[in-house]
MDTraj code that builds the backbone (N, CA, C; nanometers):
import mdtraj as md
import numpy as np

residues = "MET PRO ASP ILE LEU MET THR ARG ILE ASP ASN ARG LEU VAL HIS GLY GLN VAL GLY VAL ALA TRP THR THR ALA LEU PRO GLY VAL ASN LEU ILE VAL VAL ALA ASP ASP LEU ALA ALA ALA ASP PRO LEU GLN GLN SER LEU MET THR ALA THR ALA LYS SER SER GLY CYS GLY ILE ARG PHE PHE THR LEU ASP LYS THR ILE ALA VAL ILE HIS LYS ALA SER ALA SER GLN HIS ILE PHE LEU VAL VAL ARG ASN PRO GLN SER ALA ARG LYS LEU VAL GLU GLY GLY VAL PRO ILE ASP LYS LEU CYS ILE GLY ASN MET HIS VAL GLY PRO GLY LYS GLU VAL THR GLY ASP VAL HIS VAL TYR MET ASP GLU LYS ASP LYS ASP ASP LEU ARG ALA ILE ARG ALA LYS GLY VAL ASP VAL TYR ILE GLN ILE ALA PRO GLY ASP HIS LYS LEU ASP PHE GLU LYS".split()
xyz = np.array([
    [-2.4157, -12.5940, -2.0202],
    [-2.4335, -12.4545, -1.9835],
    [-2.5781, -12.4342, -1.9358],
    [-2.5967, -12.3750, -1.8194],
    [-2.7325, -12.3534, -1.7694],
    [-2.8069, -12.2519, -1.8563],
    [-2.9372, -12.2691, -1.8681],
    [-3.0203, -12.1788, -1.9472],
    [-3.0755, -12.0695, -1.8555],
    [-2.9953, -11.9646, -1.8355],
    [-3.0370, -11.8514, -1.7534],
    [-3.0992, -11.7499, -1.8484],
    [-3.2313, -11.7354, -1.8408],
    [-3.3023, -11.6460, -1.9317],
    [-3.2773, -11.5000, -1.8958],
    [-3.2689, -11.4718, -1.7664],
    [-3.2422, -11.3358, -1.7215],
    [-3.1999, -11.3402, -1.5757],
    [-3.1174, -11.2420, -1.5393],
    [-3.0816, -11.2216, -1.3996],
    [-3.1337, -11.0843, -1.3618],
    [-3.1949, -11.0748, -1.2452],
    [-3.2551, -10.9485, -1.2010],
    [-3.2080, -10.9137, -1.0611],
    [-3.1731, -10.7859, -1.0441],
    [-3.1459, -10.7317, -0.9117],
    [-3.2770, -10.6751, -0.8589],
    [-3.3203, -10.7217, -0.7446],
    [-3.4391, -10.6673, -0.6795],
    [-3.4225, -10.6899, -0.5306],
    [-3.4142, -10.5821, -0.4540],
    [-3.3868, -10.6015, -0.3117],
    [-3.5037, -10.6653, -0.2376],
    [-3.6165, -10.6820, -0.3039],
    [-3.7294, -10.7554, -0.2444],
    [-3.7260, -10.9030, -0.2833],
    [-3.6336, -10.9382, -0.3726],
    [-3.6187, -11.0742, -0.4263],
    [-3.7460, -11.1149, -0.4995],
    [-3.8186, -11.2165, -0.4526],
    [-3.9368, -11.2639, -0.5239],
    [-4.0619, -11.2099, -0.4548],
    [-4.1374, -11.1322, -0.5295],
    [-4.2627, -11.0721, -0.4828],
    [-4.3552, -11.0711, -0.6030],
    [-4.4665, -11.0039, -0.5961],
    [-4.5635, -11.0079, -0.7060],
    [-4.5059, -10.9711, -0.8411],
    [-4.4300, -10.8610, -0.8475],
    [-4.3765, -10.8158, -0.9761],
    [-4.2803, -10.9185, -1.0365],
    [-4.1905, -10.9698, -0.9552],
    [-4.0956, -11.0708, -1.0045],
    [-4.1673, -11.2028, -1.0288],
    [-4.2499, -11.2429, -0.9337],
    [-4.3108, -11.3752, -0.9394],
    [-4.4203, -11.3903, -1.0418],
    [-4.4808, -11.2795, -1.0852],
    [-4.5894, -11.2898, -1.1820],
    [-4.5534, -11.2172, -1.3126],
    [-4.5313, -11.0864, -1.3048],
    [-4.5083, -11.0085, -1.4273],
    [-4.3851, -11.0571, -1.5033],
    [-4.2736, -11.0741, -1.4324],
    [-4.1506, -11.1127, -1.5021],
    [-4.1524, -11.2577, -1.5472],
    [-4.2060, -11.3474, -1.4674],
    [-4.2086, -11.4869, -1.5116],
    [-4.2996, -11.5028, -1.6328],
    [-4.4054, -11.4236, -1.6403],
    [-4.4944, -11.4273, -1.7562],
    [-4.4250, -11.3702, -1.8794],
    [-4.3408, -11.2687, -1.8591],
    [-4.2737, -11.2013, -1.9708],
    [-4.1524, -11.2787, -2.0235],
    [-4.1071, -11.3757, -1.9501],
    [-3.9911, -11.4555, -1.9922],
    [-4.0412, -11.5902, -2.0448],
    [-4.0566, -11.6038, -2.1758],
    [-4.1120, -11.7274, -2.2313],
    [-4.0310, -11.8504, -2.1899],
    [-4.1013, -11.9481, -2.1350],
    [-4.0388, -12.0752, -2.1014],
    [-3.9799, -12.0848, -1.9626],
    [-3.9735, -11.9741, -1.8889],
    [-3.9143, -11.9821, -1.7554],
    [-3.9941, -12.0808, -1.6699],
    [-3.9223, -12.1700, -1.6024],
    [-3.9906, -12.2660, -1.5160],
    [-3.9227, -12.2825, -1.3800],
    [-3.8157, -12.2059, -1.3587],
    [-3.7457, -12.2145, -1.2301],
    [-3.6900, -12.0775, -1.1924],
    [-3.7237, -12.0345, -1.0728],
    [-3.6648, -11.9138, -1.0160],
    [-3.5558, -11.9581, -0.9194],
    [-3.4360, -11.9067, -0.9392],
    [-3.3269, -11.9333, -0.8453],
    [-3.2988, -11.8034, -0.7716],
    [-3.3171, -11.8070, -0.6400],
    [-3.2859, -11.6935, -0.5546],
    [-3.1457, -11.7177, -0.4995],
    [-3.0512, -11.6348, -0.5444],
    [-2.9129, -11.6463, -0.4987],
    [-2.8911, -11.5366, -0.3942],
    [-2.9035, -11.5750, -0.2682],
    [-2.8973, -11.4760, -0.1613],
    [-2.8659, -11.5468, -0.0296],
    [-2.7596, -11.5034, 0.0352],
    [-2.7169, -11.5689, 0.1586],
    [-2.8220, -11.5595, 0.2686],
    [-2.8883, -11.4449, 0.2825],
    [-2.9885, -11.4282, 0.3889],
    [-3.1124, -11.5131, 0.3624],
    [-3.1646, -11.5061, 0.2407],
    [-3.2853, -11.5825, 0.2081],
    [-3.2602, -11.7328, 0.2161],
    [-3.1393, -11.7757, 0.1819],
    [-3.1065, -11.9186, 0.1864],
    [-3.1129, -11.9733, 0.3287],
    [-3.1047, -11.8851, 0.4276],
    [-3.1058, -11.9274, 0.5674],
    [-3.2347, -11.8890, 0.6399],
    [-3.3348, -11.8414, 0.5682],
    [-3.4561, -11.7898, 0.6327],
    [-3.5810, -11.8619, 0.5813],
    [-3.6284, -11.9634, 0.6548],
    [-3.7444, -12.0413, 0.6106],
    [-3.8718, -11.9576, 0.5922],
    [-3.8903, -11.8518, 0.6709],
    [-4.0096, -11.7694, 0.6563],
    [-4.0080, -11.6966, 0.5213],
    [-3.8949, -11.6326, 0.4892],
    [-3.8839, -11.5670, 0.3583],
    [-3.9064, -11.6687, 0.2468],
    [-3.8476, -11.7868, 0.2625],
    [-3.8602, -11.8895, 0.1593],
    [-4.0061, -11.9298, 0.1396],
    [-4.0811, -11.9447, 0.2477],
    [-4.2203, -11.9889, 0.2320],
    [-4.3034, -11.8828, 0.1605],
    [-4.2786, -11.7554, 0.1896],
    [-4.3523, -11.6487, 0.1220],
    [-4.3170, -11.6443, -0.0267],
    [-4.1887, -11.6549, -0.0579],
    [-4.1465, -11.6503, -0.1978],
    [-4.1909, -11.7758, -0.2730],
    [-4.1949, -11.8890, -0.2056],
    [-4.2398, -12.0131, -0.2688],
    [-4.3860, -12.0016, -0.3101],
    [-4.4685, -11.9405, -0.2251],
    [-4.6099, -11.9224, -0.2587],
    [-4.6246, -11.8361, -0.3842],
    [-4.5445, -11.7312, -0.3944],
    [-4.5491, -11.6444, -0.5128],
    [-4.5049, -11.7210, -0.6368],
    [-4.3975, -11.7964, -0.6257],
    [-4.3477, -11.8733, -0.7399],
    [-4.4508, -11.9764, -0.7860],
    [-4.5127, -12.0447, -0.6901],
    [-4.6125, -12.1467, -0.7257],
    [-4.7300, -12.0841, -0.7996],
    [-4.7688, -11.9609, -0.7601],
    [-4.8816, -11.8955, -0.8261],
    [-4.8521, -11.8674, -0.9731],
    [-4.7252, -11.8625, -1.0085],
    [-4.6892, -11.8385, -1.1486],
    [-4.6505, -11.9683, -1.2198],
    [-4.6595, -12.0797, -1.1500],
    [-4.6292, -12.2082, -1.2121],
    [-4.4817, -12.2407, -1.2208],
    [-4.3997, -12.1697, -1.1449],
    [-4.2552, -12.1925, -1.1476],
    [-4.2097, -12.2665, -1.0220],
    [-4.1050, -12.3445, -1.0378],
    [-4.0360, -12.3973, -0.9218],
    [-3.9461, -12.2874, -0.8663],
    [-3.8953, -12.3083, -0.7469],
    [-3.8060, -12.2088, -0.6878],
    [-3.7016, -12.2797, -0.6032],
    [-3.5797, -12.2276, -0.6070],
    [-3.4700, -12.2797, -0.5251],
    [-3.4032, -12.1613, -0.4561],
    [-3.3524, -12.1865, -0.3375],
    [-3.2826, -12.0843, -0.2592],
    [-3.1413, -12.1327, -0.2323],
    [-3.0432, -12.0586, -0.2833],
    [-2.9035, -12.0952, -0.2648],
    [-2.8256, -11.9752, -0.2137],
    [-2.7213, -12.0021, -0.1365],
    [-2.6266, -11.8955, -0.1058],
    [-2.5561, -11.8588, -0.2354],
    [-2.4852, -11.7478, -0.2334],
    [-2.4103, -11.7089, -0.3525],
    [-2.3058, -11.8145, -0.3877],
    [-2.2330, -11.8631, -0.2865],
    [-2.1298, -11.9643, -0.3130],
    [-2.1895, -12.0936, -0.3680],
    [-2.3046, -12.1343, -0.3140],
    [-2.3666, -12.2573, -0.3636],
    [-2.4166, -12.2375, -0.5074],
    [-2.4687, -12.1195, -0.5374],
    [-2.5129, -12.0922, -0.6745],
    [-2.3965, -12.1096, -0.7709],
    [-2.2818, -12.0508, -0.7353],
    [-2.1624, -12.0629, -0.8191],
    [-2.1236, -12.2110, -0.8353],
    [-2.1362, -12.2870, -0.7270],
    [-2.0953, -12.4276, -0.7280],
    [-2.1900, -12.5180, -0.8069],
    [-2.3216, -12.4877, -0.8065],
    [-2.4174, -12.5831, -0.8642],
    [-2.4847, -12.5388, -0.9936],
    [-2.4739, -12.4131, -1.0313],
    [-2.5510, -12.3648, -1.1465],
    [-2.5170, -12.4410, -1.2744],
    [-2.3946, -12.4850, -1.2881],
    [-2.3557, -12.5573, -1.4096],
    [-2.4102, -12.6993, -1.4131],
    [-2.4712, -12.7435, -1.3031],
    [-2.5327, -12.8762, -1.2993],
    [-2.6808, -12.8713, -1.3351],
    [-2.7309, -12.7509, -1.3704],
    [-2.8729, -12.7376, -1.4034],
    [-2.9082, -12.8259, -1.5218],
    [-3.0263, -12.8835, -1.5158],
    [-3.0770, -12.9664, -1.6247],
    [-3.1096, -12.8790, -1.7454],
    [-3.0994, -12.9367, -1.8634],
    [-3.1347, -12.8641, -1.9860],
    [-3.2821, -12.8259, -1.9867],
    [-3.3627, -12.8952, -1.9081],
    [-3.5060, -12.8649, -1.9034],
    [-3.5380, -12.7484, -1.8084],
    [-3.4370, -12.7012, -1.7349],
    [-3.4585, -12.5899, -1.6426],
    [-3.4268, -12.4586, -1.7133],
    [-3.5270, -12.3733, -1.7217],
    [-3.5143, -12.2425, -1.7849],
    [-3.5236, -12.1405, -1.6715],
    [-3.4096, -12.0818, -1.6383],
    [-3.3885, -12.0165, -1.5091],
    [-3.4031, -11.8650, -1.5138],
    [-3.4747, -11.8146, -1.4152],
    [-3.4813, -11.6717, -1.3852],
    [-3.4046, -11.6561, -1.2538],
    [-3.2887, -11.5942, -1.2609],
    [-3.1984, -11.5799, -1.1465],
    [-3.2229, -11.4443, -1.0808],
    [-3.2451, -11.4437, -0.9494],
    [-3.2763, -11.3207, -0.8767],
    [-3.1746, -11.3014, -0.7646],
    [-3.1182, -11.1798, -0.7586],
    [-3.0239, -11.1434, -0.6525],
    [-3.0707, -11.0142, -0.5865],
    [-3.0160, -10.9865, -0.4699],
    [-3.0596, -10.8716, -0.3909],
    [-2.9951, -10.7393, -0.4345],
    [-2.8694, -10.7427, -0.4792],
    [-2.7971, -10.6170, -0.5032],
    [-2.6843, -10.6375, -0.6052],
    [-2.6237, -10.5266, -0.6499],
    [-2.5152, -10.5378, -0.7484],
    [-2.3945, -10.6162, -0.6972],
    [-2.3668, -10.6096, -0.5679],
    [-2.2534, -10.6839, -0.5128],
    [-2.2730, -10.8346, -0.5326],
    [-2.3949, -10.8814, -0.5099],
    [-2.4247, -11.0238, -0.5296],
    [-2.4114, -11.0626, -0.6764],
    [-2.4630, -10.9784, -0.7645],
    [-2.4531, -11.0070, -0.9077],
    [-2.3064, -11.0139, -0.9510],
    [-2.2257, -10.9214, -0.9013],
    [-2.0834, -10.9209, -0.9381],
    [-2.0139, -11.0475, -0.8889],
    [-2.0461, -11.0910, -0.7678],
    [-1.9840, -11.2130, -0.7147],
    [-2.0185, -11.3328, -0.8042],
    [-2.1430, -11.3404, -0.8499],
    [-2.1821, -11.4516, -0.9372],
    [-2.1090, -11.4457, -1.0708],
    [-2.1048, -11.3269, -1.1309],
    [-2.0366, -11.3123, -1.2597],
    [-1.8893, -11.3486, -1.2451],
    [-1.8244, -11.2953, -1.1434],
    [-1.6823, -11.3236, -1.1230],
    [-1.6577, -11.4682, -1.0818],
    [-1.7625, -11.5341, -1.0296],
    [-1.7516, -11.6751, -0.9929],
    [-1.7801, -11.7704, -1.1083],
    [-1.8067, -11.7146, -1.2271],
    [-1.8253, -11.7989, -1.3442],
    [-1.9687, -11.8323, -1.3805],
    [-2.0654, -11.7708, -1.3140],
    [-2.2054, -11.7942, -1.3512],
    [-2.2290, -11.7241, -1.4849],
    [-2.2783, -11.7961, -1.5863],
    [-2.2918, -11.7388, -1.7197],
    [-2.4136, -11.6455, -1.7320],
    [-2.3936, -11.5229, -1.6911],
    [-2.4989, -11.4218, -1.6973],
    [-2.4710, -11.3342, -1.8183],
    [-2.5689, -11.3213, -1.9076],
    [-2.5484, -11.2322, -2.0216],
    [-2.6353, -11.1076, -2.0157],
    [-2.7441, -11.1124, -1.9365],
    [-2.8315, -10.9963, -1.9187],
    [-2.8542, -10.9744, -1.7690],
    [-2.8351, -10.8496, -1.7255],
    [-2.8605, -10.8138, -1.5860],
    [-2.9588, -10.6985, -1.5837],
    [-3.0788, -10.7280, -1.5387],
    [-3.1867, -10.6305, -1.5304],
    [-3.1902, -10.5748, -1.3879],
    [-3.1753, -10.4431, -1.3772],
    [-3.1802, -10.3787, -1.2464],
    [-3.3244, -10.3381, -1.2205],
    [-3.3784, -10.3885, -1.1096],
    [-3.5141, -10.3526, -1.0693],
    [-3.5089, -10.2683, -0.9437],
    [-3.5890, -10.3033, -0.8468],
    [-3.5972, -10.2246, -0.7240],
    [-3.4665, -10.2226, -0.6461],
    [-3.4212, -10.1031, -0.6173],
    [-3.3113, -10.0808, -0.5243],
    [-3.3551, -9.9616, -0.4398],
    [-3.3866, -9.9897, -0.3134],
    [-3.4443, -9.8881, -0.2249],
    [-3.3435, -9.7832, -0.1815],
    [-3.3978, -9.6739, -0.1326],
    [-3.3178, -9.5650, -0.0773],
    [-3.2409, -9.6155, 0.0446],
    [-3.1234, -9.5600, 0.0661],
    [-3.0410, -9.5961, 0.1813],
    [-2.9348, -9.4898, 0.2005],
    [-2.8587, -9.5010, 0.3073],
    [-2.7537, -9.4019, 0.3342],
    [-2.6564, -9.3906, 0.2169],
    [-2.6360, -9.2688, 0.1693],
    [-2.5414, -9.2441, 0.0617],
    [-2.5911, -9.2794, -0.0773],
    [-2.7147, -9.3256, -0.0886],
    [-2.7684, -9.3649, -0.2190],
    [-2.8498, -9.2503, -0.2780],
    [-2.8339, -9.2330, -0.4082],
    [-2.9071, -9.1285, -0.4792],
    [-2.9943, -9.1911, -0.5857],
    [-3.1063, -9.1243, -0.6159],
    [-3.1985, -9.1760, -0.7164],
    [-3.1323, -9.1710, -0.8540],
    [-3.1584, -9.2730, -0.9329],
    [-3.1069, -9.2821, -1.0689],
    [-3.2212, -9.2479, -1.1629],
    [-3.2061, -9.1419, -1.2382],
    [-3.3114, -9.1023, -1.3314],
    [-3.4414, -9.0766, -1.2589],
    [-3.5514, -9.1123, -1.3233],
    [-3.6827, -9.0903, -1.2625],
    [-3.7503, -9.2227, -1.2280],
    [-3.6713, -9.3273, -1.2134],
    [-3.7294, -9.4607, -1.1938],
    [-3.7224, -9.5094, -1.0495],
    [-3.6777, -9.4268, -0.9594],
    [-3.6713, -9.4621, -0.8175],
    [-3.5840, -9.5835, -0.7890],
    [-3.4726, -9.5899, -0.8603],
    [-3.3689, -9.6883, -0.8321],
    [-3.2566, -9.6097, -0.7652],
    [-3.2215, -9.6495, -0.6448],
    [-3.1232, -9.5754, -0.5655],
    [-2.9902, -9.6491, -0.5637],
    [-2.8824, -9.5758, -0.5964],
    [-2.7495, -9.6361, -0.6016],
    [-2.6476, -9.5432, -0.5383],
    [-2.5405, -9.6051, -0.4886],
    [-2.4240, -9.5281, -0.4468],
    [-2.3091, -9.5636, -0.5417],
    [-2.1934, -9.5060, -0.5193],
    [-2.0798, -9.5307, -0.6101],
    [-2.0363, -9.6772, -0.6092],
    [-2.0458, -9.7450, -0.4956],
    [-2.0098, -9.8873, -0.4885],
    [-2.1009, -9.9688, -0.5811],
    [-2.2317, -9.9392, -0.5763],
    [-2.3252, -10.0085, -0.6655],
    [-2.2849, -9.9864, -0.8109],
    [-2.2578, -9.8608, -0.8470],
    [-2.2219, -9.8282, -0.9858],
    [-2.0900, -9.8932, -1.0256],
    [-1.9925, -9.8955, -0.9333],
    [-1.8649, -9.9623, -0.9628],
    [-1.8862, -10.1108, -0.9902],
    [-1.9714, -10.1756, -0.9085],
    [-1.9999, -10.3175, -0.9298],
    [-2.0687, -10.3389, -1.0648],
    [-2.1633, -10.2526, -1.0985],
    [-2.2331, -10.2659, -1.2264],
    [-2.1395, -10.2412, -1.3445],
    [-2.0476, -10.1462, -1.3302],
    [-1.9489, -10.1216, -1.4361],
    [-1.8583, -10.2435, -1.4542],
    [-1.8190, -10.3052, -1.3439],
    [-1.7332, -10.4247, -1.3513],
    [-1.8073, -10.5390, -1.4202],
    [-1.9359, -10.5520, -1.3924],
    [-2.0169, -10.6558, -1.4575],
    [-2.0276, -10.6264, -1.6069],
    [-2.0548, -10.5014, -1.6412],
    [-2.0653, -10.4620, -1.7824],
    [-1.9327, -10.4872, -1.8550],
    [-1.8212, -10.4626, -1.7860],
    [-1.6888, -10.4833, -1.8471],
    [-1.6651, -10.6303, -1.8827],
    [-1.7421, -10.7207, -1.8202],
    [-1.7315, -10.8647, -1.8512],
    [-1.8208, -10.9035, -1.9694],
    [-1.8831, -10.8034, -2.0341],
    [-1.9653, -10.8306, -2.1513],
    [-2.1127, -10.8526, -2.1231],
    [-2.1558, -10.8239, -2.0014],
    [-2.2960, -10.8427, -1.9634],
    [-2.3758, -10.7176, -2.0022],
    [-2.4933, -10.7374, -2.0597],
    [-2.5851, -10.6279, -2.0905],
    [-2.6518, -10.5863, -1.9589],
    [-2.6173, -10.4679, -1.9073],
    [-2.6682, -10.4194, -1.7782],
    [-2.7621, -10.3026, -1.8036],
    [-2.8844, -10.3118, -1.7528],
    [-2.9828, -10.2062, -1.7767],
    [-3.0855, -10.2030, -1.6632],
    [-3.1533, -10.0879, -1.6517],
    [-3.2641, -10.0723, -1.5571],
    [-3.3931, -10.0965, -1.6344],
    [-3.4788, -10.1798, -1.5768],
    [-3.6129, -10.1995, -1.6323],
    [-3.7023, -10.2436, -1.5169],
    [-3.7906, -10.1562, -1.4746],
    [-3.8729, -10.1854, -1.3577],
    [-3.9764, -10.2932, -1.3880],
    [-4.0537, -10.2746, -1.4929],
    [-4.1571, -10.3718, -1.5305],
    [-4.1311, -10.4177, -1.6741],
    [-4.1812, -10.5344, -1.7109],
    [-4.1507, -10.5890, -1.8429],
    [-4.1841, -10.4973, -1.9604],
    [-4.2894, -10.4181, -1.9515],
    [-4.3264, -10.3304, -2.0624],
    [-4.2517, -10.1986, -2.0674],
    [-4.1709, -10.1711, -1.9655],
    [-4.0982, -10.0444, -1.9588],
    [-3.9784, -10.0444, -2.0533],
    [-3.9356, -9.9228, -2.0899],
    [-3.8140, -9.9087, -2.1699],
    [-3.6928, -9.9432, -2.0843],
    [-3.5907, -9.9956, -2.1484],
    [-3.4645, -10.0222, -2.0795],
    [-3.3883, -9.8912, -2.0691],
    [-3.3301, -9.8668, -1.9517],
    [-3.2551, -9.7449, -1.9266],
    [-3.1135, -9.7785, -1.8844],
    [-3.0194, -9.6917, -1.9188],
    [-2.8807, -9.7088, -1.8748],
    [-2.8687, -9.6580, -1.7315],
    [-2.8030, -9.7324, -1.6457],
    [-2.7915, -9.6929, -1.5045],
    [-2.7031, -9.5706, -1.4841],
    [-2.6281, -9.5299, -1.5853],
    [-2.5385, -9.4166, -1.5696],
    [-2.5943, -9.2875, -1.6296],
    [-2.7175, -9.2892, -1.6736],
    [-2.7739, -9.1683, -1.7354],
    [-2.8750, -9.1040, -1.6448],
])
top = md.Topology()
chain = top.add_chain()
for i, resn in enumerate(residues, 1):
    res = top.add_residue(resn, chain, resSeq=i)
    for name in ("N", "CA", "C"):
        top.add_atom(name, md.element.get_by_symbol(name[0]), res)
traj = md.Trajectory(xyz[None], top)
């Protein structure tokens, strides 16, 4: 079973907050896995995210969602994984594909057509996002909003 310390939704994927604050807050994390079809095909995005990961002392891998589902169970016991996805749809695909996710931390989700702010944390969701998160929660996953490691965890439906 792969050692996935946390899975995070962040539409920016790996940036300063994910690459430094969260990796520091997750004891033992040594590998960031970006599960995202677009990033897996974009060398420029990969080089920028790799620089951020290296600054925190972590390795980084870029996989499509399907490849993540196919290879995550082959992770070495020495790999302590921080899994990052772009949106709730991606997280749901991984959960339904058998990726053993027990915690899903919702971070940045930008404003977009039909999306409304959730609480006072500037996380924007539409009903599709909420339906996907409810489906993930129904599988026994702890789903919560937490922007930065020191922040309180919030329920996405409140």
